[in-house]
C-alpha positions in Angstrom: -14.9 -27.3 13.0 -13.8 -24.0 11.6 -10.2 -23.8 10.6 -8.5 -20.6 9.6 -5.1 -18.9 9.1 -4.5 -15.5 10.6 -1.6 -13.0 10.3 0.2 -11.0 7.6 0.6 -12.5 4.1 3.1 -15.3 4.0 3.2 -15.6 7.8 -0.2 -16.9 8.6 -0.8 -18.9 11.8 -3.0 -22.0 11.6 -5.9 -21.9 14.1 -9.2 -23.6 15.0 -12.0 -21.1 15.8 -14.0 -21.9 18.9 -16.4 -18.9 18.3 -16.2 -15.4 16.9 -13.8 -14.2 19.5 -11.6 -17.1 20.7 -9.4 -19.7 19.0 -6.9 -22.5 19.6 -3.4 -22.2 18.1 -2.7 -25.3 16.0 1.1 -24.7 15.7 1.9 -27.7 17.9 -0.2 -29.9 15.6 0.8 -28.5 12.2 3.0 -25.9 10.5 0.2 -25.0 8.1 -3.1 -26.0 6.7 -2.0 -27.4 3.4 -1.1 -30.5 1.5 0.8 -32.2 4.3 -1.8 -31.4 6.8 -4.5 -33.2 4.8 -2.4 -36.0 3.4 -1.1 -37.1 6.8 -4.5 -37.2 8.4 -3.9 -34.3 10.8 -7.4 -32.9 10.0 -8.8 -35.9 11.8 -6.7 -35.1 14.8 -7.9 -31.5 15.2 -11.0 -32.2 17.4 -9.0 -34.2 19.9 -6.2 -31.7 19.9 -8.5 -28.8 20.4 -10.4 -30.5 23.2 -7.1 -31.1 25.0 -6.0 -27.5 24.6 -9.3 -26.2 25.9 -9.0 -28.5 28.9 -5.6 -27.0 29.6 -6.9 -23.5 29.2 -4.8 -22.9 26.1 -7.4 -20.7 24.5 -6.6 -17.3 23.0 -8.7 -14.2 22.2 -8.8 -13.1 18.6 -7.2 -9.6 18.3 -9.7 -6.8 17.7 -8.1 -6.2 14.3 -7.0 -9.4 12.7 -6.2 -10.3 9.1 -7.6 -13.6 8.0 -5.5 -15.2 5.3 -6.8 -17.9 2.9 -7.8 -20.8 5.2 -5.6 -23.2 3.2 -2.0 -22.7 2.0 -1.4 -22.3 -1.7 -2.9 -25.4 -3.5 -1.4 -27.3 -6.4 -4.3 -26.2 -8.5 -7.5 -24.2 -8.5 -10.0 -25.9 -10.7 -13.2 -24.1 -11.6 -16.6 -25.2 -13.0 -18.4 -22.9 -15.5 -22.1 -22.4 -16.0 -23.0 -24.7 -13.1 -26.1 -22.8 -12.0 -29.3 -22.9 -14.1 -30.1 -19.2 -13.5 -26.5 -18.1 -14.4 -26.6 -20.2 -17.6 -29.9 -18.5 -18.4 -28.6 -15.0 -17.8 -25.5 -15.8 -19.9 -27.7 -16.9 -22.8 -26.0 -20.3 -22.9 -27.4 -23.8 -22.8 -27.0 -26.0 -19.7 -23.9 -28.1 -20.1 -24.2 -31.9 -20.5 -21.0 -32.3 -18.6 -19.1 -29.9 -16.2 -17.2 -27.2 -18.0 -13.7 -27.1 -16.6 -11.1 -24.3 -16.5 -8.3 -23.4 -14.1 -7.0 -20.3 -12.2 -3.4 -19.8 -11.3 -2.9 -20.8 -7.7 -1.2 -17.5 -6.8 -4.6 -15.7 -7.4 -5.6 -16.8 -3.9 -5.7 -14.1 -1.3 -7.4 -13.5 2.0 -11.2 -12.8 2.3 -10.7 -9.1 3.0 -7.7 -8.3 0.9 -7.9 -5.8 -1.9 -8.9 -6.9 -5.4 -6.6 -5.5 -8.1 -8.3 -4.2 -11.3 -6.0 -5.3 -14.1 -4.3 -2.7 -16.2 -6.5 -1.4 -19.0 -9.4 -3.7 -17.8 -12.9 -2.3 -17.9 -14.7 -5.6 -17.6 -13.7 -6.9 -14.1 -16.6 -9.0 -12.7 -17.6 -10.7 -9.4 -18.8 -14.2 -8.7 -19.7 -15.6 -5.3 -19.1 -19.3 -5.1 -18.9 -22.4 -2.9 -15.3 -23.7 -2.8 -14.6 -27.4 -2.2 -11.2 -28.3 -0.5 -9.9 -31.8 -1.4 -8.8 -33.8 1.6 -7.3 -36.9 0.1 -5.7 -37.9 -3.2 -8.5 -38.8 -5.6 -8.4 -40.6 -8.9 -11.1 -42.5 -10.9 -13.7 -42.2 -8.2 -16.7 -44.4 -8.9 -19.5 -43.1 -6.6 -20.7 -40.0 -5.0 -20.1 -41.5 -1.5 -16.4 -42.0 -2.5 -16.2 -38.4 -3.7 -17.8 -37.0 -0.6 -15.3 -38.9 1.6 -12.5 -37.1 -0.4 -13.8 -33.6 0.6 -12.1 -32.0 3.6 -14.5 -29.1 3.8 -16.0 -26.0 2.2 -14.9 -22.4 1.8 -16.4 -19.1 0.5 -14.8 -17.9 -2.7 -15.0 -14.8 -5.0 -14.1 -16.0 -8.5 -13.2 -12.6 -9.8 -13.1 -12.4 -13.6 -11.9 -10.1 -16.4 -14.7 -10.8 -19.0 -12.8 -9.3 -22.0 -9.7 -11.5 -21.4 -12.0 -14.5 -20.6 -14.3 -14.4 -23.6 -12.6 -12.3 -26.3 -8.9 -13.2 -26.2 -8.8 -16.5 -28.0 -11.1 -18.8 -26.1 -9.1 -19.6 -23.1 -11.1 -18.8 -20.0 -8.1 -19.0 -17.7 -6.7 -15.8 -19.2 -9.6 -13.9 -17.7 -9.4 -15.7 -14.4 -5.8 -15.6 -13.3 -4.9 -12.0 -12.5 -3.4 -11.4 -9.1 -5.9 -11.3 -6.2 -8.6 -12.8 -8.4 -9.5 -15.6 -5.9 -10.3 -14.2 -2.4 -10.9 -17.2 -0.2 -12.2 -17.7 3.4 -12.4 -16.5 6.1 -12.4 -20.1 7.2 -12.6 -23.7 6.1 -15.8 -25.3 7.4 -15.0 -29.0 7.8 -17.3 -31.5 6.0 -18.8 -32.8 9.2 -20.2 -29.4 9.9 -22.2 -29.3 6.6 -25.3 -31.4 6.6 -26.2 -30.6 3.0 -23.8 -28.9 0.7 -26.7 -28.6 -1.8 -28.6 -26.1 0.3 -26.2 -23.3 1.0 -27.4 -19.8 0.4 -25.0 -17.4 -1.3 -25.2 -13.6 -1.6 -23.0 -10.7 -2.9 -23.3 -6.9 -2.9 -21.4 -4.2 -4.7 -21.3 -0.9 -2.8 -24.1 -2.1 -0.6 -26.5 -3.1 -3.5 -27.4 -6.7 -3.8 -26.2 -8.3 -7.0 -26.4 -12.0 -6.3 -28.8 -14.1 -4.2 -28.7 -17.8 -4.9 -28.5 -21.3 -3.5 -26.4 -24.3 -4.2 -29.7 -26.2 -4.7 -29.7 -24.5 -8.2 -26.4 -26.3 -9.2 -26.4 -28.4 -12.3 -23.7 -30.6 -10.9 -23.4 -30.9 -7.1 -20.1 -30.7 -5.2 -19.7 -34.5 -4.9 -20.5 -35.1 -8.6 -18.0 -32.4 -9.5 -15.3 -34.1 -7.5 -16.2 -37.5 -8.9 -16.2 -36.2 -12.4 -12.8 -34.3 -12.1 -11.2 -37.5 -10.8 -11.8 -39.2 -14.2 -9.5 -36.7 -15.9 -6.9 -35.6 -13.3 -5.5 -36.6 -10.0 -6.8 -34.4 -7.2 -4.3 -33.7 -4.5 -4.9 -32.9 -0.9 -5.4 -29.2 -0.4 -6.6 -28.6 -4.0 -9.4 -26.0 -4.3 -12.4 -26.4 -6.6 -14.6 -23.4 -7.3 -18.0 -24.9 -8.1 -19.7 -22.0 -10.1 -21.8 -19.0 -9.4 -25.5 -18.1 -9.3 -27.1 -15.4 -11.4 -26.4 -11.7 -10.9 -22.9 -11.2 -12.3 -22.1 -8.0 -14.0 -21.9 -9.6 -17.4 -25.6 -10.6 -17.1 -26.8 -7.1 -16.3 -28.5 -4.8 -18.8 -26.3 -3.0 -19.7 -23.3 -5.1 -18.4 -21.9 -3.4 -15.3 -18.4 -4.0 -14.0 -16.1 -3.2 -11.1 -14.1 0.0 -10.8 -11.5 1.2 -8.4 -12.9 2.1 -5.0 -15.9 -0.3 -5.4 -16.5 -2.4 -2.3 -17.6 -6.1 -2.7 -19.2 -8.0 0.2 -20.3 -11.6 0.0 -21.3 -14.5 2.2 -22.7 -18.0 2.5 -24.5 -20.1 5.0 -21.9 -21.1 7.7 -19.1 -20.0 5.5 -18.6 -16.5 6.9 -18.3 -13.2 5.0 -15.8 -11.4 2.9 -15.2 -7.7 2.1 -12.9 -6.4 -0.6 -12.1 -3.0 -1.9 -11.1 -2.7 -5.6 -7.9 -0.9 -6.3 -5.8 -0.3 -9.5 -3.2 -3.0 -10.2 0.2 -1.8 -9.1 
């Protein structure tokens, strides 16, 4: 099932997509797709609810012009995994980590998949990162096995983990400073539920800047797969329903180019992933 939120920022409507042009309104099932939705098990009720609405003819056409918001409401936390692709570690000149590298992004970085990306004031090192995002479906702590971890996953989303490399790497060693500017986490267009993904370790990812390919990769190149990331994180923190985990990026970021190449105002970023849909952002100066 593909779940999404459409409408203007702060007023998104939760829906289930039937195809590229029609949807079922989920307003009678849930106010939003967030913590309560996952914690109360309403995700499991979606297929039956949708089938009933379809049988009644309660199906709507998507507007020709529609804004997709982030497919989940603002999470408690956005947790990120660094250097989680072998080719990206290689282009960064860093050794593969023995354990997942963890950092966080401010939850208010999350915007819709086609919203503008703001270039921070005085930044000349804003970079792109296409990633697979994991949405937590149930509270998780001290998970023992990969099967347990997999059962805690609600589904998967497409994410652009935008980064300011100078703030990330040269301002005192705290990666979060280079990751938490406003609009730095475009997400969506939809949440692809776990049952729709036969193998999260074989998802192709790609990204272009101004029509030129920068990243082509696959989650098969991950050092730590999605289930292992969830299991590992649960040893150090309680994962809450609706939390978002950005699982790392393949090679091809601006930092790894020779010479390094970064985003400027008016640049257009497009990205996609198998089954996860596509995003398109225009870079603009921060207000």
